[in-house]
N, C-alpha and C positions, 0 to 999 in steps of 0.2 A: 361458532364457526366463523365469525367475522375476523378473528385474529389470525387465521391461517394463511392470509395473503401476504404479499411482500411488505417488508417493513418500510419505515419512513427514513430516508437517507439523512434528514436533518438531525436525527438522533445519533448518528454515527460519526466518530472522529477518526480522521485518517492522518497518520504521521508520514510526512513526505521527507525523505532523506536523500539529498544529493548535494555534491560540492559545486555543481554548475548551476549558477543562479537562473540562467535561462530555462534549463530543464526543470528546475524546481518550480519556477513560475508557471510553466506550461502545465505541469502535473497539478499544481494548485488550482489553476484556472479550470481545468477539466473536472476535477473533483468538486469544486464549488458550483460549477455549472450544473452538475448532476444532483446538487442539493446537499452534499456532504459538508461537514465542518472539517477544517484542516488546521494543522500545526506543522511548522517546518523546522528542520535541523540540517545544518550544513556540514556536520562532521559525525563520525562514528561515536565519539564521546558524548556529544550532545544528543544523539539519537537514543543511546542507552539511558541517559538521565531522563529524557523526555518520556520515553516508553514506560519507565518505572514510575514516574510521577503521575502521568495522565492516563495510562493504560488505554491507548487508542484501540479502536475496533479493528484496525488494519494498519500495516506499515508498508509503504512503498519504499524499497531500500535499494539504493545504487550499490552495485557490487564493488566498484572501484572508488573507494573513499580513502582519504588520508587518515592514518592512525586513529583508531583501528579501522581496518577495511570492512566492507559490507559482510564478508563471510564471517569475520570475527564478531561483528555486531550480532548477526543472526545466531551464531553459536552461544554468545553471552546471554542472549534473551531466552535461550532454552532452559537456563538453569534456575530460574526463580518464578515468581508469580506472573511473569510475562510470557511463559512458555506457551500459553494458549492463544496468543495474539498471532493471527495469520500474517505472513509476510509474502509480499510479491517482490521478487528480486528483479532488478532492472540493470542491464549492462549495455555498453556501447562496444564492448570488446567481443571478438569472435570467441565462441566457446566450442570446444570439441565435444563430441557426444558423451565421452566418459565423464568429463567435468560437469556437463549439464545434467547427466543422470545422477551424479553424486549430489549435486545441489538440490535437485528435485526430490531426493529421498530424505532430506532433512525434515523432521516432523512439523516444524512451523512454517516451512515454505509451501505455500498454496498456489503459487503462480510464478511464471517467469516471462519476462518480456525483453526483447532486444530493442535498442535505440537505433533509428528513430522510432518512437512508439506511435502507433496509430491511435489517435484520440478516441475514436469510436470503440476500438478493441479494448482500450484501457477502461473506458466508461462501462462497457458490458462486463468486463472481468470484475470490476469493483462491485457492481450491483449483484452479480452472480455469487461472489464470495460472501458478501454481507447480507444477502437475501433481501435486497431492497428493490425499489422501483424508481425510475427516474422521476425527479421532482415534477416535471411537466406532466407525467402520466398519473400522478397522484392528485392533482388539482382537478376540481370539478369545473366544467365549462362555465364561463360567466362569473367566476369568483376571482 
């Protein structure tokens, strides 16, 4: 019964995909602060290659990427052994309800966040989707 609790975030790799360095660094900082391992990609092409090579536990994917865009990356990753990797779509662009509903119905999209992203909301979503607990919560006092 010991293993039914939350997992260790240090065992989970998150792929962060954004063409804006400052956003990528913020997401990287938040994920690492929570104990996750991270890898970054600044383009859709790099995201697809990295996802296939490293098989991360989760992908934080910017919707507005240069060639191919986030939507195309998400669709591409549905077609092979990366189909089971959960994706959190992130955008700075206003999305109407129908577009948002369409994206959320994609089988590998498990979350959606609008920029600017609230750091605590992102941390909570990562732990919820990956069934982990914050690194600070897993350490025993005095160790």
